[in-house]
C-alpha positions as YAML, in Angstrom:
chain: A
units: angstrom
residues:
- id: 1
  name: MET
  ca: [-17.80, -10.41, -15.41]
- id: 2
  name: LYS
  ca: [-20.01, -7.42, -14.69]
- id: 3
  name: ARG
  ca: [-22.59, -9.65, -12.96]
- id: 4
  name: LEU
  ca: [-19.90, -11.36, -10.88]
- id: 5
  name: LYS
  ca: [-18.82, -7.97, -9.55]
- id: 6
  name: SER
  ca: [-22.30, -7.44, -8.13]
- id: 7
  name: SER
  ca: [-22.71, -10.98, -6.79]
- id: 8
  name: ILE
  ca: [-23.22, -10.96, -3.03]
- id: 9
  name: ALA
  ca: [-22.47, -14.70, -2.91]
- id: 10
  name: ALA
  ca: [-19.14, -14.25, -4.71]
- id: 11
  name: TRP
  ca: [-18.12, -11.33, -2.51]
- id: 12
  name: SER
  ca: [-19.08, -13.25, 0.63]
- id: 13
  name: ALA
  ca: [-16.75, -16.08, -0.48]
- id: 14
  name: VAL
  ca: [-13.94, -13.58, -1.08]
- id: 15
  name: GLY
  ca: [-14.63, -11.96, 2.30]
- id: 16
  name: ALA
  ca: [-14.65, -15.27, 4.16]
- id: 17
  name: ALA
  ca: [-11.39, -16.42, 2.56]
- id: 18
  name: SER
  ca: [-9.75, -13.04, 3.17]
- id: 19
  name: ALA
  ca: [-10.88, -12.96, 6.79]
- id: 20
  name: TYR
  ca: [-9.48, -16.44, 7.34]
- id: 21
  name: TRP
  ca: [-6.01, -15.53, 6.05]
- id: 22
  name: LEU
  ca: [-6.03, -12.27, 8.00]
- id: 23
  name: PHE
  ca: [-6.91, -14.03, 11.27]
- id: 24
  name: ASP
  ca: [-4.48, -16.84, 10.48]
- id: 25
  name: PHE
  ca: [-1.68, -14.30, 10.25]
- id: 26
  name: PHE
  ca: [-2.30, -13.08, 13.82]
- id: 27
  name: LEU
  ca: [-3.49, -16.23, 15.61]
- id: 28
  name: SER
  ca: [-1.84, -19.57, 16.32]
- id: 29
  name: HIS
  ca: [-2.73, -22.72, 14.43]
- id: 30
  name: ASP
  ca: [-4.52, -24.16, 17.47]
- id: 31
  name: GLN
  ca: [-6.57, -20.98, 17.90]
- id: 32
  name: MET
  ca: [-7.56, -21.01, 14.22]
- id: 33
  name: VAL
  ca: [-8.61, -24.66, 14.40]
- id: 34
  name: GLU
  ca: [-10.72, -23.96, 17.48]
- id: 35
  name: ILE
  ca: [-12.30, -20.80, 16.04]
- id: 36
  name: SER
  ca: [-13.02, -22.49, 12.71]
- id: 37
  name: SER
  ca: [-14.54, -25.54, 14.41]
- id: 38
  name: ASP
  ca: [-16.72, -23.36, 16.61]
- id: 39
  name: LEU
  ca: [-17.88, -21.33, 13.62]
- id: 40
  name: VAL
  ca: [-18.86, -24.54, 11.81]
- id: 41
  name: LEU
  ca: [-20.79, -25.77, 14.84]
- id: 42
  name: GLY
  ca: [-22.67, -22.47, 15.09]
- id: 43
  name: ALA
  ca: [-23.37, -22.19, 11.36]
- id: 44
  name: THR
  ca: [-24.56, -25.79, 11.07]
- id: 45
  name: THR
  ca: [-26.82, -25.35, 14.10]
- id: 46
  name: ALA
  ca: [-28.40, -22.27, 12.49]
- id: 47
  name: GLY
  ca: [-28.70, -24.09, 9.16]
- id: 48
  name: LEU
  ca: [-30.37, -27.09, 10.79]
- id: 49
  name: ILE
  ca: [-32.88, -24.83, 12.49]
- id: 50
  name: ARG
  ca: [-33.60, -23.08, 9.19]
- id: 51
  name: TYR
  ca: [-33.94, -26.22, 7.04]
- id: 52
  name: THR
  ca: [-35.51, -28.80, 9.41]
- id: 53
  name: ARG
  ca: [-39.14, -28.05, 8.54]
- id: 54
  name: ASP
  ca: [-38.41, -27.95, 4.79]
- id: 55
  name: ALA
  ca: [-36.35, -31.13, 4.98]
- id: 56
  name: GLY
  ca: [-39.14, -32.93, 6.81]
- id: 57
  name: ARG
  ca: [-41.59, -31.91, 4.10]
- id: 58
  name: SER
  ca: [-39.14, -32.92, 1.37]
- id: 59
  name: LEU
  ca: [-38.46, -36.28, 3.01]
- id: 60
  name: ARG
  ca: [-42.21, -36.90, 3.12]
- id: 61
  name: ASP
  ca: [-42.85, -35.87, -0.50]
- id: 62
  name: GLY
  ca: [-39.38, -36.47, -1.99]
- id: 63
  name: ARG
  ca: [-40.04, -36.82, -5.73]
- id: 64
  name: GLU
  ca: [-38.80, -33.56, -7.26]
- id: 65
  name: GLY
  ca: [-35.31, -32.15, -7.70]
- id: 66
  name: PRO
  ca: [-35.78, -29.41, -5.09]
- id: 67
  name: ASP
  ca: [-36.80, -32.09, -2.57]
- id: 68
  name: PHE
  ca: [-33.54, -33.95, -3.17]
- id: 69
  name: LEU
  ca: [-31.60, -30.70, -2.90]
- id: 70
  name: ILE
  ca: [-33.21, -29.68, 0.40]
- id: 71
  name: VAL
  ca: [-32.65, -33.15, 1.85]
- id: 72
  name: ALA
  ca: [-29.03, -33.02, 0.67]
- id: 73
  name: ILE
  ca: [-28.49, -29.60, 2.27]
- id: 74
  name: TRP
  ca: [-30.12, -30.61, 5.55]
- id: 75
  name: SER
  ca: [-28.31, -33.96, 5.62]
- id: 76
  name: THR
  ca: [-24.95, -32.34, 4.97]
- id: 77
  name: LEU
  ca: [-25.58, -29.85, 7.77]
- id: 78
  name: ALA
  ca: [-26.74, -32.61, 10.13]
- id: 79
  name: ILE
  ca: [-23.71, -34.74, 9.32]
- id: 80
  name: LEU
  ca: [-21.29, -31.83, 9.79]
- id: 81
  name: TRP
  ca: [-23.01, -30.90, 13.06]
- id: 82
  name: THR
  ca: [-22.76, -34.51, 14.27]
- id: 83
  name: HIS
  ca: [-19.10, -34.59, 13.27]
- id: 84
  name: ARG
  ca: [-18.36, -31.41, 15.24]
- id: 85
  name: ILE
  ca: [-20.19, -32.72, 18.34]
- id: 86
  name: TYR
  ca: [-18.32, -36.03, 18.03]
- id: 87
  name: ALA
  ca: [-14.97, -34.23, 17.68]
- id: 88
  name: ILE
  ca: [-15.74, -32.04, 20.70]
- id: 89
  name: THR
  ca: [-16.63, -35.16, 22.69]
- id: 90
  name: LEU
  ca: [-13.38, -36.83, 21.64]
- id: 91
  name: ASP
  ca: [-11.39, -33.80, 22.73]
- id: 92
  name: ALA
  ca: [-13.27, -33.47, 26.03]
- id: 93
  name: TYR
  ca: [-12.43, -37.06, 26.96]
- id: 94
  name: ASP
  ca: [-8.81, -36.93, 25.71]
- id: 95
  name: ARG
  ca: [-9.57, -39.10, 22.68]
- id: 96
  name: PRO
  ca: [-10.25, -42.46, 24.38]
- id: 97
  name: GLN
  ca: [-9.43, -45.37, 22.11]
- id: 98
  name: ALA
  ca: [-12.97, -46.78, 22.35]
- id: 99
  name: LEU
  ca: [-14.41, -43.56, 20.92]
- id: 100
  name: VAL
  ca: [-11.66, -43.03, 18.36]
- id: 101
  name: GLU
  ca: [-12.11, -46.54, 16.95]
- id: 102
  name: SER
  ca: [-15.91, -46.62, 17.18]
- id: 103
  name: PRO
  ca: [-17.95, -46.97, 13.99]
- id: 104
  name: VAL
  ca: [-19.38, -43.47, 14.49]
- id: 105
  name: GLY
  ca: [-16.50, -41.78, 12.64]
- id: 106
  name: SER
  ca: [-16.83, -43.91, 9.53]
- id: 107
  name: PHE
  ca: [-20.66, -43.71, 9.69]
- id: 108
  name: ILE
  ca: [-20.41, -39.91, 9.56]
- id: 109
  name: VAL
  ca: [-18.27, -40.08, 6.43]
- id: 110
  name: TRP
  ca: [-20.50, -42.78, 4.88]
- id: 111
  name: MET
  ca: [-23.58, -40.61, 5.32]
- id: 112
  name: LEU
  ca: [-21.74, -37.58, 3.94]
- id: 113
  name: ALA
  ca: [-21.09, -39.61, 0.77]
- id: 114
  name: TRP
  ca: [-24.84, -40.35, 0.58]
- id: 115
  name: ALA
  ca: [-25.65, -36.65, 0.98]
- id: 116
  name: CYS
  ca: [-23.26, -35.84, -1.87]
- id: 117
  name: LEU
  ca: [-25.09, -38.36, -4.07]
- id: 118
  name: MET
  ca: [-28.35, -36.58, -3.24]
- id: 119
  name: PHE
  ca: [-26.79, -33.37, -4.58]
- id: 120
  name: LEU
  ca: [-25.91, -35.25, -7.75]
- id: 121
  name: ILE
  ca: [-29.46, -36.51, -8.32]
- id: 122
  name: ALA
  ca: [-31.23, -33.24, -7.39]
- id: 123
  name: PRO
  ca: [-30.94, -31.29, -10.68]
- id: 124
  name: ASP
  ca: [-32.58, -34.05, -12.75]
- id: 125
  name: ALA
  ca: [-35.35, -35.57, -10.61]
- id: 126
  name: GLU
  ca: [-38.86, -34.82, -11.85]
- id: 127
  name: ASN
  ca: [-41.88, -36.47, -10.24]
- id: 128
  name: GLY
  ca: [-39.76, -39.40, -9.08]
- id: 129
  name: HIS
  ca: [-38.30, -39.92, -12.55]
- id: 130
  name: ILE
  ca: [-34.82, -39.18, -13.88]
- id: 131
  name: PRO
  ca: [-34.60, -38.75, -17.68]
- id: 132
  name: ALA
  ca: [-32.45, -41.23, -19.65]
- id: 133
  name: LYS
  ca: [-29.78, -38.66, -20.58]
- id: 134
  name: SER
  ca: [-29.50, -37.58, -16.95]
- id: 135
  name: ARG
  ca: [-29.30, -41.22, -15.79]
- id: 136
  name: PHE
  ca: [-26.43, -41.72, -18.24]
- id: 137
  name: LEU
  ca: [-24.60, -38.64, -16.95]
- id: 138
  name: ILE
  ca: [-25.28, -39.64, -13.33]
- id: 139
  name: GLY
  ca: [-23.96, -43.10, -14.20]
- id: 140
  name: ILE
  ca: [-20.74, -41.55, -15.50]
- id: 141
  name: ALA
  ca: [-20.49, -39.45, -12.33]
- id: 142
  name: PHE
  ca: [-21.04, -42.58, -10.19]
- id: 143
  name: PHE
  ca: [-18.36, -44.38, -12.20]
- id: 144
  name: ILE
  ca: [-15.90, -41.54, -11.61]
- id: 145
  name: ALA
  ca: [-16.88, -41.42, -7.92]
- id: 146
  name: GLY
  ca: [-16.34, -45.18, -7.66]
- id: 147
  name: LEU
  ca: [-13.02, -44.93, -9.45]
- id: 148
  name: VAL
  ca: [-11.76, -42.14, -7.19]
- id: 149
  name: SER
  ca: [-13.08, -43.95, -4.11]
- id: 150
  name: GLY
  ca: [-11.58, -47.26, -5.20]
- id: 151
  name: VAL
  ca: [-8.15, -45.77, -5.87]
- id: 152
  name: THR
  ca: [-8.07, -43.91, -2.56]
- id: 153
  name: ILE
  ca: [-9.31, -46.99, -0.66]
- id: 154
  name: ALA
  ca: [-6.62, -49.11, -2.31]
- id: 155
  name: ILE
  ca: [-3.96, -46.54, -1.43]
- id: 156
  name: SER
  ca: [-5.15, -46.28, 2.17]
- id: 157
  name: LEU
  ca: [-5.20, -50.07, 2.64]
- id: 158
  name: THR
  ca: [-1.75, -50.62, 1.12]
- id: 159
  name: PRO
  ca: [0.79, -51.32, 3.90]
...
């Protein structure tokens, strides 16, 4: 507990959550959605700038756990950035049906699922190899992911 008290990362999470609820108390829902969306766009833009060179190197080499992690971070940021730009475009054009029903929305989510799988593989990859115990644990995680995905897909497709 003593180390948690001195953790800058933990305190930044507490600060961010506290700031949200403080602002939410004084601002309307629409203002909070807009502010939050704009903050995400700015933060993902900065993150993309920071990680692009490292992600390019990791995509080229891509055999070690840190490579998978950097690609996962950059991909998640790129996907979130694309989502925000797409949402802004939808709002700017009053959500035209052709854009709302385009495959772009589901592609964004599909690629986010891939990025999450990269996070899952990252801790165990060594020189392009994943140890047997890790493959077993990743297999269990994939099974759980498939189960959760399958149940939610079935629920969403049920009339």
